[in-house]
N, C-alpha and C positions, 0 to 999 in steps of 0.2 A: 483904446485901440480900434481903428476902423476895420471893416471887413477885408479890405485889400491887404493891409499889413498882416492881419491874422492869417489870411490865405497864404501869404509869402512865408510866414513863420512855419506853418504846417507843412508846406511844400519842402522847405529846407530841412526840416526834421525828418520827413519821410525819405528824402534823398540821402541824408546821412545814414539813416538806419539801413537803407538798401545797400550801401557800401559795406556796412558792418556785417550784414548777414548774407551778402552775395557769396555763393559757393566759389571755391577756388577753381580756376580752370584746370582741365585735366593735364597731366604731365605728358609732353610730347617729346619724342627722341628722334633725332635725325641720324640714321645709320647710312654712312657712305661706304659702298663696297666697290670692288673692281668690276661689278656687273651693273652698277647703277645705285641710285639713292632710294632708300625706303624710310618713310616716316611712321613711327610706332606711337600709338596712344596707350598709356598705361591706365589700368582701372583703379579707381579709388576703393572699390570693393575688396581689393586685395592689398592692403597697405603695407604688409611686411615685405611682399615681393616687390611692390612699387618702390619702396624706399631703398631696398637693397639694390635694385637695378639702377636707380638714380645714383647711389653712392659709387657703384662700380663704373658708371659712365663718367662721373665727375673725376674719378681717380685715373681714368685712362686705361682701365683694366682690359677693356674690349678692343682697344685700338691695335690693329695689326693681327688679330686672331683669325684663324681659319674657320670656315664652315667645314668641319672635319667629317661629317656624316650627312649624306644626302640620299634620299630615297624618293624617286619620282612618283608622283601621285600620292605622296604621304607627307613628308616634311623635310626641312633643311635645319641642321643643328650646328650650333657653335658654342663657344664659351670655355673650351679646354684651355687653361692658362699656359700649358706647355706647347700649344700649337703655334705660338708666335714665331719660334725659331726651329720648329720641327722639320726634320727631313722627311722625305716620302717613306722611308723605311720605318720611321717611328710609329708606334701604336698609340693612337689618340682616343680619347673618350673616357678614360678612367681617372683623369686629374681634375682637381677642384681646390678651392680654398678650404681651410680646416673648420668649416661649420656648415650647418644645413639650415634651411628655412622651414618653419612649421607649415604644414599644408594649409592652404586657404581654398578649399574646393567648394565652389558655390553652385547651386543648382541652376542659376540663370546664366552662368558663363560656360560656353561650350566650344567645341573644336571646329568651328566653321572655317572655311578658307580664309587665311590671313590671321588666324588666332595666334597669339604669342603665349607659349606655355613653358613651364619649368620642367627641365629634365630631372630625373631622379633615379636612384637605385631602387631595388625591390625591398625597401625597408618597411617594417610593420606600421610605422607612423605615416608613411607616404610623404615624408618630408622631402623638400626639394633640394637639388644641387644649389650651392651658393652662387655658381657662375654660369652653368650650362643651361641653355635655352633652345627652344625650337620654334619655328614658324611653320604653320600648317599650309601645305599646298592642297593635299587631299584630292578627291574626285567627286563628281556628281553622283548622288545617291538616288535610289528608287525605294519604294516601300519594302520590297523584298530584301534589299541590302540593309535597310534600316532595321528591319525586324531581326536579321541575322546579327547585326552589330549590337542591338539591344540585348540579345542573349549573351554576347561577349562581355558587355558592360556588367551584367549581373553575375557572370561567372567570376570576373575580377573582384567584384564587390563581395561575393561569397568567400573567395579565397582570403581577401583582406580581413573580413569579419571573423572567419574561422581562426585565422592566425592570432587575432587579438582576443579570442574567447578563452578565458582562464581554464575552462574544462579540458582543453586540449594541450595545455602547457606541459604536462608530464610526457605526453607522446613526443612533442617537439624537443623537449630536453633529452629524451632517450635517443632520438634520431641524431641530435647534435653530438652526443657522446659516442654513438656508433661511428659517426664520421671521423671523430677525433682519433679513435682507436683503429679506424680503417677496417671495420668488420663488414665485409661486403655482403654477406648473407643477411645479417641483421639490418643493414642499410636498405637492402632490397625489400625486406619484409615490412619494415616500418615506413619506408617511402610509399609503398603501395597502400598501406592503411591511411597514411596522411593524405595522399592524393584522392582517395575515395571520400574522405571527410570533406575536403575542399570542394569536390564536385557536387556532393549531395547537401551541403550546408544550405539551409533554407530559413534560418531564424532571423529573417529581415524582410522588410517590405520591398518587393522587387521594383526596380527603377523602370519607368516608362519614358521614352524620349518625348518631350512635349510636342504638341502639334505645331507650334510656332517654330521650334527648332527643326522639325522635319521639313517644313516648307523651305527654310534656308538651305538645308542640306540638299534638297532637290533642286534648288535654284542655282546655287553657286558652289556647292560641294564642301568637303571637309573630311575629317577623320573621326566619326562619331564613336568608334569603339573605345577611345581614350576618355570619353566624358565620365565625370564623377570619380575618376581615379588619378588624374593629374591636375595640378593647379594651372588654370588659364588666368593670366594676369594682364593681358593687353591684346591689342590687335593692330594690324597694318591699316593705317589711315590712307596712305598713298604709296604706290610702288609695287602692287601685286604682280605687275609684269616682270619686275626684277626677280621676285621669288620664282616665277615660272621659268625664267631663264636659268637661274641657279639649278633648279630641280632637273633641268634637261641635260646637265653635264654628264659625261661618261664617268662611271665609277668602277672601282675594283670589287672583289668579292667581300670586302669589309665595309662597303658603302663609302669608301674614301674617294673623293673626286680625283681624277687623273690629272686634271689641271687645277691650279689654285683658285679657290673661291674665298676671298679674303675680305674681312672688315677693314677698311682703311681708317675710319674714324667714327666715333659716336659723339654726339653733343646734344645737350638739352636745348630745345627751342623755347625762346621767350616770346610771349605774346606782346 
């Protein structure tokens, strides 16, 4: 075998291997709304949330749903399955499919403007809603605001860790029983003790907002107080101006838009 043929063989083998080991392109979702089109890119670092979102998009679950909760300079939220046919008098936000997604909270994923996050109830596991999601609008931060939000992050972490600390389960059980029998005096006493424990809990390494994240928050904004407490599983690739337009709509006292902000259709983009 001469050198030219050997070179061609090596080149073809290398090309074949590059195809085998080439990473899959990120999943991208086109979300068409009555305010414009947004392209979302899902993170591979959160595969449970990614795959769940893809499944819901493919099944048409999100088509025709409302953005039922909007807070300017904070976020826009959608995904309540009952919002598709809801009247303005209906209360939205408490509906879901009958499962939750385990938390996938990653230190490198944060709530910059355009972040795609999973809504959730205040459950001890911090598990996410099966369908409800939010997209961050947020606002520009400075160091003072970031320091304040860093304290808020750590207070939420303290509350979460205290809730899951087995030393305090008897107190939580007693408080639950007091609520079941509607003993108001006992509820007040135990609630005060529990709140004090949550505020003072310090058996963990305090979180510090990384310098790189701080720079992003100061440049484009976001909602840093949610970091490390909610799962971020994607971001807006294009269409941030649509999120700004949605966030500017007038809402009622329940943060429900007074005019419809609706998802018309979602589809997976193929490269």
